[in-house]
Every structure is written in structure tokens, then in C-alpha cells.
NUKOLLO-553294 format. One line per field, with one value per atom (N, C-alpha, C): atom name; x, y, z. Coordinates in steps of 0.1 Angstrom, whole numbers, plus 2048, in hexadecimal, padded with zeros to 3 digits. Example, Ala and Ser with C-alpha at 12.3 -4.5 7.8 and 13.67 -1.06 7.14 Angstrom:
2
at = c(N_CA_C_N_CA_C)
c1 = c(884_87B_884_880_889_881)
c2 = c(7C7_7D3_7DF_7EA_7F5_800)
c3 = c(84E_84E_84E_847_847_84F)
end
This chain:
247
at = c(N_CA_C_N_CA_C_N_CA_C_N_CA_C_N_CA_C_N_CA_C_N_CA_C_N_CA_C_N_CA_C_N_CA_C_N_CA_C_N_CA_C_N_CA_C_N_CA_C_N_CA_C_N_CA_C_N_CA_C_N_CA_C_N_CA_C_N_CA_C_N_CA_C_N_CA_C_N_CA_C_N_CA_C_N_CA_C_N_CA_C_N_CA_C_N_CA_C_N_CA_C_N_CA_C_N_CA_C_N_CA_C_N_CA_C_N_CA_C_N_CA_C_N_CA_C_N_CA_C_N_CA_C_N_CA_C_N_CA_C_N_CA_C_N_CA_C_N_CA_C_N_CA_C_N_CA_C_N_CA_C_N_CA_C_N_CA_C_N_CA_C_N_CA_C_N_CA_C_N_CA_C_N_CA_C_N_CA_C_N_CA_C_N_CA_C_N_CA_C_N_CA_C_N_CA_C_N_CA_C_N_CA_C_N_CA_C_N_CA_C_N_CA_C_N_CA_C_N_CA_C_N_CA_C_N_CA_C_N_CA_C_N_CA_C_N_CA_C_N_CA_C_N_CA_C_N_CA_C_N_CA_C_N_CA_C_N_CA_C_N_CA_C_N_CA_C_N_CA_C_N_CA_C_N_CA_C_N_CA_C_N_CA_C_N_CA_C_N_CA_C_N_CA_C_N_CA_C_N_CA_C_N_CA_C_N_CA_C_N_CA_C_N_CA_C_N_CA_C_N_CA_C_N_CA_C_N_CA_C_N_CA_C_N_CA_C_N_CA_C_N_CA_C_N_CA_C_N_CA_C_N_CA_C_N_CA_C_N_CA_C_N_CA_C_N_CA_C_N_CA_C_N_CA_C_N_CA_C_N_CA_C_N_CA_C_N_CA_C_N_CA_C_N_CA_C_N_CA_C_N_CA_C_N_CA_C_N_CA_C_N_CA_C_N_CA_C_N_CA_C_N_CA_C_N_CA_C_N_CA_C_N_CA_C_N_CA_C_N_CA_C_N_CA_C_N_CA_C_N_CA_C_N_CA_C_N_CA_C_N_CA_C_N_CA_C_N_CA_C_N_CA_C_N_CA_C_N_CA_C_N_CA_C_N_CA_C_N_CA_C_N_CA_C_N_CA_C_N_CA_C_N_CA_C_N_CA_C_N_CA_C_N_CA_C_N_CA_C_N_CA_C_N_CA_C_N_CA_C_N_CA_C_N_CA_C_N_CA_C_N_CA_C_N_CA_C_N_CA_C_N_CA_C_N_CA_C_N_CA_C_N_CA_C_N_CA_C_N_CA_C_N_CA_C_N_CA_C_N_CA_C_N_CA_C_N_CA_C_N_CA_C_N_CA_C_N_CA_C_N_CA_C_N_CA_C_N_CA_C_N_CA_C_N_CA_C_N_CA_C_N_CA_C_N_CA_C_N_CA_C_N_CA_C_N_CA_C_N_CA_C_N_CA_C_N_CA_C_N_CA_C_N_CA_C_N_CA_C_N_CA_C_N_CA_C_N_CA_C_N_CA_C_N_CA_C_N_CA_C_N_CA_C_N_CA_C_N_CA_C_N_CA_C_N_CA_C_N_CA_C_N_CA_C_N_CA_C_N_CA_C_N_CA_C_N_CA_C_N_CA_C_N_CA_C_N_CA_C_N_CA_C_N_CA_C_N_CA_C_N_CA_C_N_CA_C_N_CA_C_N_CA_C_N_CA_C_N_CA_C_N_CA_C_N_CA_C_N_CA_C_N_CA_C_N_CA_C_N_CA_C_N_CA_C_N_CA_C_N_CA_C_N_CA_C_N_CA_C_N_CA_C_N_CA_C_N_CA_C_N_CA_C_N_CA_C_N_CA_C_N_CA_C_N_CA_C_N_CA_C_N_CA_C_N_CA_C_N_CA_C_N_CA_C_N_CA_C_N_CA_C_N_CA_C)
c1 = c(1C7_1BA_1BA_1B3_1B3_1AC_1AF_1A8_199_196_187_17F_185_17E_17D_187_187_17C_17C_172_164_161_154_150_159_156_154_15C_15B_14D_14A_13E_132_132_127_124_12F_12E_128_12D_128_11A_116_108_0FF_103_0FB_0F8_102_101_0F8_0F9_0F1_0E3_0E0_0D3_0CC_0D3_0CD_0CB_0D5_0D4_0D0_0CF_0CC_0D7_0E3_0EF_0F9_105_110_11A_114_11D_127_124_12D_13A_139_145_150_14C_157_15C_156_15A_168_16A_177_183_182_18E_18F_184_186_18D_18A_191_1A0_1A3_1B0_1B9_1B4_1BD_1BC_1B1_1AF_1B2_1AF_1AF_1B9_1C1_1CD_1C9_1BE_1BA_1C1_1C4_1C9_1BC_1BE_1B3_1AA_1B0_1A8_1A0_1A6_19F_194_197_18E_181_182_176_16E_174_16C_166_16D_168_15C_15E_154_147_147_13B_134_13C_135_12E_135_12F_123_124_119_10D_10F_104_0FC_103_0FC_0F5_0FC_0F6_0EA_0EB_0E1_0D4_0D6_0CB_0C3_0CB_0C5_0BD_0C3_0BC_0B0_0B1_0A6_09A_09D_092_08B_093_08D_084_089_081_075_076_06B_05F_062_058_04F_054_04D_047_049_043_04A_057_05F_068_064_06B_062_066_05F_066_060_067_068_05E_05F_068_067_070_07E_081_08E_094_08C_091_095_08D_091_09E_09F_0AB_0B7_0B6_0C1_0C5_0BB_0BE_0C7_0C6_0CE_0DD_0DF_0ED_0F3_0EC_0F2_0FE_0FC_107_113_111_11D_124_11C_122_12A_125_12D_13A_139_145_14F_14A_153_15A_152_158_162_160_16A_177_176_182_18A_183_189_195_195_1A0_1AD_1AC_1B8_1BE_1B9_1BE_1C8_1D2_1DC_1D5_1DB_1D6_1D4_1DE_1DD_1D1_1CE_1C3_1B6_1B4_1A8_1A7_1B2_1B1_1AE_1B4_1B1_1A3_19E_190_186_189_181_180_18C_18D_184_185_17D_16E_16A_15C_157_160_15C_15A_163_161_155_152_146_139_13A_12E_12C_137_136_130_134_12F_120_11D_10F_106_10B_103_101_10B_10B_102_0FF_0F7_0E8_0E0_0D2_0CC_0C3_0BE_0AE_0A8_09A_093_089_082_075_073_067_06A_060_062_062_068_068_05A_057_04A_049_054_053_05F_05D_068_06E_07B_082_089_084_08A_098_09C_0AA_0B4_0AF_0B7_0B8_0AD_0AC_0B6_0B6_0BF_0CD_0D0_0DE_0E3_0DA_0DD_0DF_0D7_0D8_0E5_0E9_0F5_101_101_10C_10E_103_104_10A_106_10B_11A_11F_12D_135_130_137_138_12D_12C_136_137_140_14E_151_15F_165_15E_163_15E_155_151_148_141_138_129_120_112_10D_112_10D_100_0FC_0EF_0EF_0FB_0FC_0F8_0F9_0F5_0E7_0E4_0D7_0CB_0CC_0C1_0BD_0C6_0C2_0BD_0C3_0BF_0B0_0AD_0A0_095_099_090_08F_09A_09A_097_09A_099_08C_08A_07E_072_073_067_063_06C_069_06A_061_062_06F_074_081_081_077_077_076_06F_06E_07B_082_08E_099_099_0A3_0A2_095_093_096_092_094_0A3_0AA_0B9_0C0_0BB_0C1_0BF_0B3_0B1_0BB_0BD_0C7_0D5_0D9_0E6_0E8_0DE_0E0_0E2_0DA_0DB_0E8_0EC_0F9_105_104_110_111_106_106_10C_108_10E_11D_121_12F_137_131_138_139_12F_130_13B_13D_148_156_157_164_167_15E_160_16D_176_183_18E_18A_194_195_18F_18E_19B_1A5_1B1_1AF_1B7_1B6_1AB_1A0_194_195_198_199_18B_185_178_177_182_182_180_182_180_173_170_164_157_157_14B_147_150_14B_148_150_14D_13F_13B_12E_123_125_11C_119_123_122_11A_11D_116_107_104_0F6_0EE_0F4_0EE_0ED_0F8_0F8_0ED_0EA_0E0_0D2_0CF_0C2_0C2_0CD_0CE_0CD_0D3_0D3_0C5_0BD_0AF_0A7_0AA_0A3_0A9_0B6_0BC_0B6_0B3_0AD_0A0_099_08C_08E_09B_09D_0A6_0AE_0B7_0B4_0B3_0AF_0B9_0B4_0BC_0C7_0C4_0CE_0DA_0D7_0E2_0EB_0E5_0EC_0F5_0EF_0F7_103_101_10C_118_114_11F_126_11E_125_12D_128_12F_13D_13D_14A_154_14F_158_15D_154_158_163_161_16B_178_179_185_18C_184_189_18F_187_18C_199_19A_1A6_1B2_1B0_1BA_1BF_1B6_1B9_1C1_1BD_1C4_1D3_1D4_1E1_1EA_1E4_1EB_1F1_1E8_1EC_1F8_1F6_200_20E_20D_219_21F)
c2 = c(524_528_537_53B_549_552_55F_569_569_568_569_55D_551_546_547_54C_54E_559_563_56E_568_560_55A_551_549_53F_546_550_557_55F_565_56D_564_558_54F_54B_548_543_54E_55A_566_569_568_56B_560_554_549_54C_550_552_55E_569_575_573_56B_568_55F_555_54C_551_559_55D_56B_573_581_589_584_58B_582_587_57E_57B_579_576_580_58D_597_597_590_590_588_57F_577_57F_58A_591_597_59D_5A4_59A_58F_586_57F_57D_577_580_58D_597_598_597_599_58D_581_575_56D_56E_567_570_57D_585_590_590_599_5A8_5AC_5BA_5BE_5CB_5D0_5D1_5D1_5D2_5DE_5EA_5F6_5F4_5EF_5ED_5E2_5D8_5CD_5D1_5DA_5DF_5E7_5EF_5F7_5EF_5E5_5DC_5D4_5D0_5C8_5D0_5DD_5E5_5E6_5E6_5E5_5D8_5CD_5C0_5BE_5C3_5C1_5CA_5D6_5DE_5D8_5D3_5CE_5C1_5B8_5AB_5AD_5B6_5B8_5BE_5C7_5CD_5C2_5B9_5AE_5A4_5A1_598_59F_5AC_5B4_5B3_5B4_5B3_5A6_59B_58E_58C_591_590_59A_5A5_5AF_5A9_5A1_59B_592_58C_584_58B_598_5A0_59F_59C_59A_5A5_5B1_5BD_5C8_5CC_5D6_5E3_5EA_5F5_601_604_610_60E_602_5FF_5FE_5F7_5F6_603_60C_61A_622_621_628_623_615_60F_613_612_615_624_62D_63B_63F_637_63A_636_62D_629_630_639_640_648_651_65A_652_649_641_639_634_62C_636_642_64B_64F_653_657_64C_640_635_631_632_62F_639_646_650_64E_649_648_63B_631_623_623_62B_62B_631_637_63E_635_62A_621_617_613_609_5FC_5F5_5E9_5DE_5DE_5D4_5D6_5E3_5E6_5E2_5E4_5E0_5D1_5CA_5BB_5B5_5BB_5B6_5B8_5C4_5C8_5BF_5BC_5B4_5A5_5A0_593_591_59B_59B_59B_5A4_5A5_598_591_585_57A_57A_570_573_57F_583_57F_581_57D_56E_566_558_553_559_555_559_565_569_55F_55A_550_543_53F_533_533_540_541_542_53A_53A_548_54D_55A_559_562_562_567_561_565_56D_56F_576_585_58D_59C_5A1_5AC_5B2_5B7_5B8_5BD_5CC_5D3_5E1_5E6_5ED_5F2_5FF_5FF_60B_613_61E_626_629_62D_630_625_619_60D_609_60B_608_612_61E_628_625_621_61D_611_607_5FB_5FE_607_60B_612_61B_623_61A_611_607_5FF_5FA_5F2_5FA_607_60F_611_613_615_609_5FD_5F1_5EF_5F2_5F1_5FB_607_611_60E_609_607_5FB_5F0_5E3_5DE_5E6_5E2_5D6_5D3_5C7_5CC_5C4_5C8_5C8_5BF_5BF_5B8_5AF_5A8_59F_59A_591_599_5A6_5AF_5B4_5B7_5BD_5B4_5A7_59E_59C_599_598_5A5_5B0_5BD_5C1_5BD_5C0_5B8_5AC_5A3_5A8_5A9_5AC_5BB_5C4_5D2_5D8_5D4_5DA_5D1_5C5_5BD_5B6_5B4_5AD_59E_597_588_584_578_575_576_570_571_57F_588_596_59D_599_59F_59C_590_58D_595_597_5A0_5AE_5B3_5C1_5C4_5BB_5BD_5C0_5BB_5BE_5CC_5D2_5E0_5E9_5E5_5EC_5EB_5DF_5DC_5E5_5E5_5EC_5FB_601_60F_613_60B_60E_60C_602_5FF_60B_610_61B_628_62A_636_635_629_627_627_622_622_631_639_647_64E_64B_651_64D_641_63C_640_647_64B_652_64D_653_64F_648_644_635_62D_61F_617_61E_617_611_607_601_5F7_5FC_5F3_5ED_5E0_5D8_5D3_5DB_5D8_5CA_5C6_5B9_5AD_5B0_5A6_5A9_5B5_5B9_5B6_5B8_5B6_5A7_59E_590_58B_590_58C_590_59D_5A2_59A_598_590_582_57B_56E_56F_579_57B_57E_586_588_57C_574_567_55E_55E_555_559_566_56B_565_564_55E_54F_548_53A_538_541_541_542_54B_54C_53F_538_52B_521_521_518_519_525_527_520_51C_515_506_501_4F3_4EE_4F7_4F3_4FC_4F5_4FD_508_514_520_51D_515_513_50B_502_4FA_503_50C_515_51E_523_52C_525_519_512_50F_50C_509_516_521_52E_533_531_536_52F_522_51A_520_523_52A_537_53F_54C_54B_542_540_53D_534_530_53C_544_550_55A_55C_566_561_554_54F_551_54E_54F_55E_567_575_57A_576_57A_574_567_561_568_56C_573_580_587_594_593_589_586_582_579_573_57D)
c3 = c(28A_286_282_277_273_27C_27B_284_281_274_271_277_277_27C_28C_292_2A1_2A4_29C_29F_29D_293_291_29C_2A1_2AC_2B9_2BC_2C8_2C8_2BD_2BC_2BE_2B8_2B8_2C7_2CE_2DC_2E5_2E3_2EB_2E8_2DB_2D7_2DD_2DD_2E3_2F2_2F9_307_30A_302_304_300_2F6_2F2_2FB_301_30A_318_31D_32B_32D_322_324_329_328_32E_332_334_338_32D_320_315_312_314_311_319_325_32E_327_31E_317_30B_306_2FA_2FC_308_30A_30B_313_313_305_2FE_2F1_2E7_2E8_2DF_2E3_2F0_2F5_2F2_2F6_2F5_2E8_2E2_2D5_2C9_2CA_2BE_2BF_2CA_2CC_2CC_2D3_2D5_2E2_2E4_2F0_2FA_307_310_30D_30A_307_2FA_2F0_2E3_2E5_2ED_2EF_2F6_300_307_2FE_2F5_2EC_2E1_2DB_2D1_2D7_2E4_2EB_2EC_2EE_2EF_2E1_2D6_2C9_2C7_2CB_2C9_2D2_2DF_2E9_2E5_2E0_2DC_2D0_2C6_2BB_2BE_2C6_2CA_2D3_2DD_2E7_2E0_2D7_2CF_2C8_2C2_2BA_2C3_2CF_2D8_2DE_2E0_2E6_2DC_2CF_2C6_2C7_2C8_2C9_2D5_2E1_2ED_2ED_2E6_2E5_2DD_2D3_2CB_2D3_2DE_2E7_2F3_2F3_2FE_30B_30B_317_31B_317_31A_321_32D_334_330_326_320_32A_331_33A_345_34B_357_352_347_341_33E_338_334_340_34B_357_35D_35E_363_35B_34E_345_346_348_348_354_35F_36A_367_35D_35A_34F_348_33C_340_349_34D_353_35C_361_356_34D_341_339_336_32E_335_342_349_34B_34E_34F_342_337_32A_326_32A_326_32E_33A_343_341_33C_33B_332_327_31E_324_32F_335_340_343_34E_348_351_34D_349_33F_33A_345_34E_359_362_364_36D_366_359_352_352_34F_34F_35C_367_374_378_376_379_371_365_35D_362_366_36B_378_380_38D_38A_380_37D_377_36E_368_373_37D_388_390_393_39A_392_385_37D_37D_37D_37D_38B_396_3A3_3A4_39E_39F_397_38C_384_38C_394_39B_3A7_3AC_3B8_3B4_3BA_3B7_3BB_3B2_3B5_3B5_3BD_3BE_3B2_3AE_3A2_3A6_3B3_3B7_3B8_3B4_3B4_3C3_3C6_3D3_3D7_3E4_3E8_3E5_3E5_3E2_3DA_3D0_3C7_3CD_3CF_3D4_3C9_3C6_3BA_3BC_3C9_3CB_3C8_3CD_3CB_3BC_3B5_3A7_39F_3A3_39C_39F_3AB_3AF_3A7_3A6_39E_38F_38A_37C_379_383_381_382_38C_38D_381_37B_36F_363_362_358_359_365_368_364_367_363_354_34E_33F_339_33D_337_33A_346_34A_344_343_33F_331_32B_31E_31D_329_329_32A_326_327_335_33E_34C_34E_344_346_352_356_362_36F_36E_379_377_36B_368_36B_367_368_377_380_38E_394_38F_395_390_384_37F_386_38A_392_3A0_3A7_3B6_3B9_3B0_3B3_3AC_3A0_399_397_39C_39D_390_387_37A_37C_375_375_36C_36F_369_359_353_344_33F_346_342_345_350_354_34A_344_33A_32E_329_31D_320_32C_32F_331_336_338_32B_320_313_30F_313_310_318_325_32E_328_324_31F_312_309_2FD_2FF_308_30B_312_31C_323_319_311_308_2FE_2F9_2F0_2F6_303_30A_30C_310_312_305_2FA_2ED_2E8_2EB_2E7_2EE_2FA_302_2FD_2F7_2F2_2E4_2DD_2CF_2CE_2C5_2C3_2CC_2D7_2E1_2E3_2DA_2DC_2D8_2D3_2CF_2C0_2BD_2B0_2AF_2A8_2A6_298_299_28C_288_27E_27A_273_26D_266_26F_27C_287_28E_291_298_290_283_27B_27B_277_278_286_290_29E_2A1_29E_2A1_299_28D_285_28A_28E_294_2A2_2A9_2B6_2B4_2AA_2A8_2A4_29B_297_2A3_2AB_2B7_2C1_2C2_2CB_2C7_2BB_2B6_2BA_2B8_2BB_2CB_2D2_2E1_2E6_2E0_2E4_2E2_2D7_2D5_2DF_2E2_2EB_2F9_2FD_30A_30D_302_303_304_301_301_30D_312_31D_329_335_341_343_348_34A_354_35E_369_363_35A_354_34B_343_33B_344_34F_358_35E_362_369_35F_353_349_346_344_341_34C_359_364_365_362_363_359_34D_343_347_34D_352_35D_366_371_36B_361_35B_354_34D_346_351_35B_366_36C_36F_375_36B_35E_354_353_353_352_35E_36A_376_376_373_372_368_35C_352_357_35F_364_36F_377_382_37C_373_36C_363)
end
């Protein structure tokens, strides 16, 4: 199968997940770039940030049209993650490839387990600013370090820490992902390794189109069903990456 076709298929799948779940799809971008498209781990994490930024911004627009974005709350949450995302993005390129791959596999496994665990959709009785800032900073660090959007962390945090309803948390998480990804990408300018734009461009285009379809898919298939399917795929990817590192 040609590289172009692989890039289009991978991008479409990731866009579908991002549009339907408000996050999580970007976790598959890095392993797809490494194992299907022959990117190095450092280049894959940088390329993933480009893909995630463009796709998240597109999905954000779709959710904003329906009024499902809490702009002020999302901006404050994202602001806490800008500096950590920038610092983590600058340091990630200097780490050994094995360390990056292992850390990514662990995060992917944690993301899958988080999706399989039922979460409360009720807002907290009282919003704690310090806890909210800590959650935003942690999310920014994960985004910068591993090149993922972190929506699988952002959505539950926006619900349990900042008191958003689930539908609004999904839309607002895309604002947070877009801001953090831009900060991390800025830090990696000139240090991202070999960025093959002939692969990144069609991958991103397919992901953007997939995000629109994912938004429509979310209205037809129960969110819990989508999460379980995607969690199973993530666990398989995480196991494969860990085995690859060990062997």
C-alpha cells in the first residue's frame, strides 16, 4: 500500500475519533506516523502536533457553531498549560527515542483505561481554582512532551474540576487542545527533525474531513460505544509499542 493511501486512511480514522469524542484521536497519530509511515519518534511527535492543531481547530469551529464551547473557562484552563506545553515541547527533542516511545505507550494505555472507566457527568459543588490550574498545567506538559492533544484528560477534568456539562466539556476541550498544541509546536520550531510534508499534508487533510464526519457520527452512535471501541484499539497499540521497545 502506498504511503499516500496509508496517510489518508490513518488521518481519516484519527479525525473521526477526535470529532466524535472531543479528544483521544490524536493518541493514535504518533504510532501511525512511526509504524505505518516510517517517522522517527521525535519527528512523529512534532508532526502529530501539526495534525492535532489543524484538526482540533476545525472540530472546535463545528462545536462552537452549536454553542458548545465555554470560551472564558476554556481560555483560563488553556492558559495554565501554555508555559508547561512550551517547556515540555522544547525538551522532548533532546530525549532518547526509547524514552519517548515508552512514555507514549504508557500514556496511551492510561488513556484507554480512562475511557473504559465510567465518569461522572455531574459538575462539582465548588470549583477549586488551584486544582483547575494544576490540571491545566499537567495537560499542557503532556501535550508538549508527547505531541498529543490530551483530550482524553481534558474532558473529564473540565467536567469534574471546572463544572462543565459533558457536551460543553467536549467542545471546550478542543479549545484547550488547540492552544496547547500551538504552544508546543512553537517550542519545537527548527528542532522537529525530518518533517515530510508530502505525508503530513494529506494526513492532516484527511483528519480534518474525518473530524466533520465524526461530529455527525456522535449523534448516531452512543458515546459509550465509541469510547469502548476506541479504548480497545488504544490498548492494542500501547501493548504493541511496549513489546517493540522491549524486543
